[in-house]
Structure formats: structure tokens, C-alpha cells
mmCIF file of the C-alpha atoms, coordinates in Angstrom:
data_MODEL
# 
_entry.id   MODEL 
# 
loop_
_atom_site.group_PDB 
_atom_site.id 
_atom_site.type_symbol 
_atom_site.label_atom_id 
_atom_site.label_alt_id 
_atom_site.label_comp_id 
_atom_site.label_asym_id 
_atom_site.label_entity_id 
_atom_site.label_seq_id 
_atom_site.pdbx_PDB_ins_code 
_atom_site.Cartn_x 
_atom_site.Cartn_y 
_atom_site.Cartn_z 
_atom_site.occupancy 
_atom_site.B_iso_or_equiv 
_atom_site.pdbx_formal_charge 
_atom_site.auth_seq_id 
_atom_site.auth_comp_id 
_atom_site.auth_asym_id 
_atom_site.auth_atom_id 
_atom_site.pdbx_PDB_model_num 
ATOM 1  C CA . MET A 1 1  ? 112.174 101.343 76.342  1.00 0.00 ? 1  MET A CA 1 
ATOM 2  C CA . ALA A 1 2  ? 109.830 101.133 73.397  1.00 0.00 ? 2  ALA A CA 1 
ATOM 3  C CA . THR A 1 3  ? 108.451 104.039 71.430  1.00 0.00 ? 3  THR A CA 1 
ATOM 4  C CA . ILE A 1 4  ? 105.031 104.181 69.802  1.00 0.00 ? 4  ILE A CA 1 
ATOM 5  C CA . THR A 1 5  ? 103.454 106.690 67.472  1.00 0.00 ? 5  THR A CA 1 
ATOM 6  C CA . VAL A 1 6  ? 99.727  107.393 67.548  1.00 0.00 ? 6  VAL A CA 1 
ATOM 7  C CA . ARG A 1 7  ? 98.428  108.537 64.210  1.00 0.00 ? 7  ARG A CA 1 
ATOM 8  C CA . ASN A 1 8  ? 95.061  110.035 63.321  1.00 0.00 ? 8  ASN A CA 1 
ATOM 9  C CA . LEU A 1 9  ? 94.253  111.197 66.844  1.00 0.00 ? 9  LEU A CA 1 
ATOM 10 C CA . ASP A 1 10 ? 91.181  113.385 66.504  1.00 0.00 ? 10 ASP A CA 1 
ATOM 11 C CA . ASP A 1 11 ? 91.287  116.978 67.715  1.00 0.00 ? 11 ASP A CA 1 
ATOM 12 C CA . ASP A 1 12 ? 88.782  116.436 70.543  1.00 0.00 ? 12 ASP A CA 1 
ATOM 13 C CA . THR A 1 13 ? 90.802  113.530 71.977  1.00 0.00 ? 13 THR A CA 1 
ATOM 14 C CA . GLN A 1 14 ? 93.993  115.581 71.803  1.00 0.00 ? 14 GLN A CA 1 
ATOM 15 C CA . ARG A 1 15 ? 92.263  118.517 73.520  1.00 0.00 ? 15 ARG A CA 1 
ATOM 16 C CA . ARG A 1 16 ? 90.934  116.282 76.297  1.00 0.00 ? 16 ARG A CA 1 
ATOM 17 C CA . LEU A 1 17 ? 94.336  114.637 76.742  1.00 0.00 ? 17 LEU A CA 1 
ATOM 18 C CA . LYS A 1 18 ? 95.934  118.058 77.017  1.00 0.00 ? 18 LYS A CA 1 
ATOM 19 C CA . LEU A 1 19 ? 93.378  119.146 79.651  1.00 0.00 ? 19 LEU A CA 1 
ATOM 20 C CA . ARG A 1 20 ? 93.804  115.918 81.618  1.00 0.00 ? 20 ARG A CA 1 
ATOM 21 C CA . ALA A 1 21 ? 97.594  116.270 81.492  1.00 0.00 ? 21 ALA A CA 1 
ATOM 22 C CA . ALA A 1 22 ? 97.389  119.831 82.762  1.00 0.00 ? 22 ALA A CA 1 
ATOM 23 C CA . ALA A 1 23 ? 95.076  118.776 85.589  1.00 0.00 ? 23 ALA A CA 1 
ATOM 24 C CA . ASN A 1 24 ? 97.641  116.152 86.648  1.00 0.00 ? 24 ASN A CA 1 
ATOM 25 C CA . ASN A 1 25 ? 100.639 118.476 86.170  1.00 0.00 ? 25 ASN A CA 1 
ATOM 26 C CA . ARG A 1 26 ? 102.088 116.266 83.417  1.00 0.00 ? 26 ARG A CA 1 
ATOM 27 C CA . SER A 1 27 ? 103.035 116.619 79.812  1.00 0.00 ? 27 SER A CA 1 
ATOM 28 C CA . MET A 1 28 ? 100.692 115.102 77.241  1.00 0.00 ? 28 MET A CA 1 
ATOM 29 C CA . GLU A 1 29 ? 103.247 112.354 76.649  1.00 0.00 ? 29 GLU A CA 1 
ATOM 30 C CA . ALA A 1 30 ? 103.508 111.545 80.367  1.00 0.00 ? 30 ALA A CA 1 
ATOM 31 C CA . GLU A 1 31 ? 99.710  111.538 80.654  1.00 0.00 ? 31 GLU A CA 1 
ATOM 32 C CA . ALA A 1 32 ? 99.398  109.145 77.699  1.00 0.00 ? 32 ALA A CA 1 
ATOM 33 C CA . ARG A 1 33 ? 101.979 106.839 79.348  1.00 0.00 ? 33 ARG A CA 1 
ATOM 34 C CA . ALA A 1 34 ? 100.037 106.885 82.614  1.00 0.00 ? 34 ALA A CA 1 
ATOM 35 C CA . ILE A 1 35 ? 96.757  106.119 80.830  1.00 0.00 ? 35 ILE A CA 1 
ATOM 36 C CA . LEU A 1 36 ? 98.313  103.223 78.910  1.00 0.00 ? 36 LEU A CA 1 
ATOM 37 C CA . SER A 1 37 ? 99.984  101.818 82.029  1.00 0.00 ? 37 SER A CA 1 
ATOM 38 C CA . ASP A 1 38 ? 96.693  101.898 83.945  1.00 0.00 ? 38 ASP A CA 1 
ATOM 39 C CA . ALA A 1 39 ? 94.815  100.326 81.042  1.00 0.00 ? 39 ALA A CA 1 
ATOM 40 C CA . VAL A 1 40 ? 97.028  97.246  80.846  1.00 0.00 ? 40 VAL A CA 1 
ATOM 41 C CA . ARG A 1 41 ? 97.397  96.566  84.567  1.00 0.00 ? 41 ARG A CA 1 
ATOM 42 C CA . VAL A 1 42 ? 96.505  92.992  85.391  1.00 0.00 ? 42 VAL A CA 1 
ATOM 43 C CA . ASP A 1 43 ? 95.271  93.833  88.871  1.00 0.00 ? 43 ASP A CA 1 
ATOM 44 C CA . THR A 1 44 ? 91.627  93.217  89.472  1.00 0.00 ? 44 THR A CA 1 
ATOM 45 C CA . PHE A 1 45 ? 89.174  94.311  92.099  1.00 0.00 ? 45 PHE A CA 1 
ATOM 46 C CA . ALA A 1 46 ? 89.818  91.043  93.938  1.00 0.00 ? 46 ALA A CA 1 
ATOM 47 C CA . SER A 1 47 ? 93.599  91.443  94.018  1.00 0.00 ? 47 SER A CA 1 
ATOM 48 C CA . ASP A 1 48 ? 93.255  95.089  95.100  1.00 0.00 ? 48 ASP A CA 1 
ATOM 49 C CA . TRP A 1 49 ? 90.891  93.986  97.882  1.00 0.00 ? 49 TRP A CA 1 
ATOM 50 C CA . ILE A 1 50 ? 93.343  91.321  99.071  1.00 0.00 ? 50 ILE A CA 1 
ATOM 51 C CA . LEU A 1 51 ? 96.215  93.817  99.126  1.00 0.00 ? 51 LEU A CA 1 
ATOM 52 C CA . LEU A 1 52 ? 94.087  96.335  101.002 1.00 0.00 ? 52 LEU A CA 1 
ATOM 53 C CA . PHE A 1 53 ? 93.354  93.881  103.807 1.00 0.00 ? 53 PHE A CA 1 
ATOM 54 C CA . GLU A 1 54 ? 96.803  92.213  103.859 1.00 0.00 ? 54 GLU A CA 1 
ATOM 55 C CA . PRO A 1 55 ? 97.811  94.021  107.095 1.00 0.00 ? 55 PRO A CA 1 
ATOM 56 C CA . PHE A 1 56 ? 94.887  92.337  108.908 1.00 0.00 ? 56 PHE A CA 1 
ATOM 57 C CA . ARG A 1 57 ? 95.686  88.809  107.706 1.00 0.00 ? 57 ARG A CA 1 
ATOM 58 C CA . GLY A 1 58 ? 95.402  86.283  110.487 1.00 0.00 ? 58 GLY A CA 1 
ATOM 59 C CA . ASP A 1 59 ? 93.655  88.618  112.920 1.00 0.00 ? 59 ASP A CA 1 
ATOM 60 C CA . PHE A 1 60 ? 90.223  87.088  112.396 1.00 0.00 ? 60 PHE A CA 1 
ATOM 61 C CA . GLU A 1 61 ? 89.150  83.670  113.567 1.00 0.00 ? 61 GLU A CA 1 
ATOM 62 C CA . THR A 1 62 ? 86.526  81.754  111.674 1.00 0.00 ? 62 THR A CA 1 
ATOM 63 C CA . PRO A 1 63 ? 83.803  80.157  113.782 1.00 0.00 ? 63 PRO A CA 1 
ATOM 64 C CA . GLU A 1 64 ? 83.683  76.395  114.073 1.00 0.00 ? 64 GLU A CA 1 
ATOM 65 C CA . HIS A 1 65 ? 81.098  74.774  111.864 1.00 0.00 ? 65 HIS A CA 1 
ATOM 66 C CA . SER A 1 66 ? 78.716  72.081  112.955 1.00 0.00 ? 66 SER A CA 1 
ATOM 67 C CA . THR A 1 67 ? 78.896  68.615  111.486 1.00 0.00 ? 67 THR A CA 1 
ATOM 68 C CA . PRO A 1 68 ? 76.783  68.320  108.343 1.00 0.00 ? 68 PRO A CA 1 
ATOM 69 C CA . ARG A 1 69 ? 73.480  66.512  108.736 1.00 0.00 ? 69 ARG A CA 1 
ATOM 70 C CA . GLU A 1 70 ? 72.851  63.322  106.870 1.00 0.00 ? 70 GLU A CA 1 
ATOM 71 C CA . LEU A 1 71 ? 70.317  63.729  104.121 1.00 0.00 ? 71 LEU A CA 1 
ATOM 72 C CA . ASP A 1 72 ? 67.974  60.937  103.151 1.00 0.00 ? 72 ASP A CA 1 
ATOM 73 C CA . LEU A 1 73 ? 67.201  61.207  99.448  1.00 0.00 ? 73 LEU A CA 1 
ATOM 74 C CA . THR A 1 74 ? 64.991  58.099  99.208  1.00 0.00 ? 74 THR A CA 1 
# 
């Protein structure tokens, strides 16, 4: 596992990180890891939506569509 050092973290950010960590019953280091992990996730709203409805896959039938009409562009 890699290690990073964050320098010049302002006091307000450190205070807020400490409060957020306490609210989530984590250390500041564990909270920072969680924040970084969430920030770099490649999941998107669309992929989350697909995963949410995965259990229902195949349960819905799409209606048949009519044949397209010919269009006269002259």
C-alpha cells in the first residue's frame, strides 16, 4: 500500500476532517482514506442506476413498434 503526506492543510480543513471522522466513528486518517476513495471512484450515476435495477433485468417486455412510415421529401 502507498503512503501519502498532505502538507499545508489549513486549520479549518483539519477541524472539519476531525469532526467528520468523529461523526463516522473513524480516525482522521481513516476518514481521509474514505474521502479519497470516494473521490476517485469511476462509477457514475448511470452505472449506479444499472446496478440498482439489475435484479429486475429481463422482467419487462418492450412493446412492439409499428413499421415506420415512408416520408416523401420532394
